[in-house]
matplotlib code that plots the C-alpha trace (Angstrom):
import matplotlib.pyplot as plt

x = [-102.6, -106.1, -107.3, -110.8, -112.3, -113.9, -116.2, -116.3, -119.6, -121.4, -121.3, -122.2, -119.5, -119.2, -116.5, -115.5, -113.7, -110.7, -110.7, -108.7, -112.2, -113.1, -109.6, -109.8, -113.3, -113.1, -116.7, -116.3, -113.0, -114.9, -117.3, -114.4, -113.0, -116.4, -116.6, -113.2, -114.2, -111.5, -111.3, -110.5, -108.8, -110.3, -107.4, -104.7, -106.6, -104.6, -105.8, -104.9, -102.7, -101.4, -102.0, -100.3, -101.1, -99.7, -100.4, -103.2, -103.3, -100.9, -101.3, -101.6, -103.6, -104.2, -102.7, -105.1, -105.0, -105.6, -105.5, -102.1, -100.8, -100.6, -101.4, -101.3, -104.5, -103.6, -106.0, -108.2, -108.3, -111.1, -111.3, -113.2, -115.1, -115.0, -117.7, -116.1, -115.9, -112.2, -111.0, -108.5, -107.3, -108.2, -106.5, -109.0, -108.1, -108.6, -111.9, -113.3, -112.3, -113.7, -116.8, -120.1, -121.6, -124.9, -127.5]
y = [-53.8, -54.8, -58.3, -59.5, -62.7, -64.3, -67.2, -68.9, -68.4, -71.7, -72.7, -76.2, -77.5, -80.9, -83.6, -87.1, -89.5, -91.0, -94.8, -97.6, -98.9, -95.5, -95.7, -99.1, -98.5, -96.9, -95.8, -94.2, -92.5, -90.9, -89.7, -88.3, -86.4, -85.0, -83.8, -82.3, -80.8, -82.2, -84.4, -87.9, -90.3, -93.5, -95.6, -94.0, -91.6, -88.5, -84.9, -81.6, -79.7, -76.3, -76.8, -80.3, -83.8, -85.4, -88.8, -88.3, -91.9, -93.1, -96.2, -94.1, -91.3, -88.8, -85.6, -82.6, -79.1, -76.7, -72.9, -73.3, -75.7, -79.4, -81.2, -84.8, -86.1, -89.3, -92.2, -91.7, -87.8, -86.0, -84.0, -80.8, -78.6, -74.9, -72.3, -71.3, -74.7, -74.9, -78.4, -79.1, -82.1, -82.1, -84.7, -87.1, -86.0, -82.4, -83.2, -85.1, -82.3, -79.6, -80.9, -82.4, -84.7, -83.4, -86.2]
z = [164.2, 164.9, 164.6, 163.9, 164.5, 161.2, 160.6, 157.1, 155.4, 154.9, 151.4, 149.8, 147.6, 145.7, 146.6, 145.3, 147.5, 145.4, 146.0, 144.2, 143.2, 141.3, 139.7, 138.7, 137.0, 133.4, 133.7, 137.1, 135.8, 133.0, 135.5, 137.7, 134.6, 133.9, 137.4, 137.2, 133.8, 131.8, 128.5, 129.2, 126.5, 127.8, 126.5, 128.6, 131.0, 129.6, 130.8, 129.0, 131.1, 130.2, 126.5, 126.3, 127.2, 130.5, 131.9, 134.5, 136.3, 138.8, 140.8, 144.2, 142.7, 139.9, 138.8, 138.5, 137.3, 140.1, 140.4, 141.8, 139.1, 138.7, 141.9, 143.0, 144.5, 146.3, 146.9, 150.0, 149.7, 148.4, 145.1, 145.9, 143.5, 144.9, 144.4, 141.1, 139.7, 140.7, 141.6, 144.3, 146.4, 150.1, 152.6, 154.0, 157.6, 157.0, 155.1, 158.0, 160.4, 158.4, 156.2, 157.2, 154.4, 153.4, 152.5]

ax = plt.figure().add_subplot(projection="3d")
ax.plot(x, y, z, "-o")
ax.set_aspect("equal")
plt.show()
């Protein structure tokens, strides 16, 4: 077996920092659901997951549909949008170690 050294290609992706302030503001929540690409029921904050409606809001974060299934994005993490439009949560510590914010 031969190992090779690899460097990840520099690509720019979008992210949203999930905060309590964001979750407590209905207008900002609607923007978040638009970013994720899901429909939002503004009364109950539901998302459509695998053809059925499921509660999306939780006091400590939100549930989002990822390529690996439904994942919990806790307050403080970043919701990333990949190069193919897929969304996934990223722990705040990992985000800060891995990404630089572009102004």
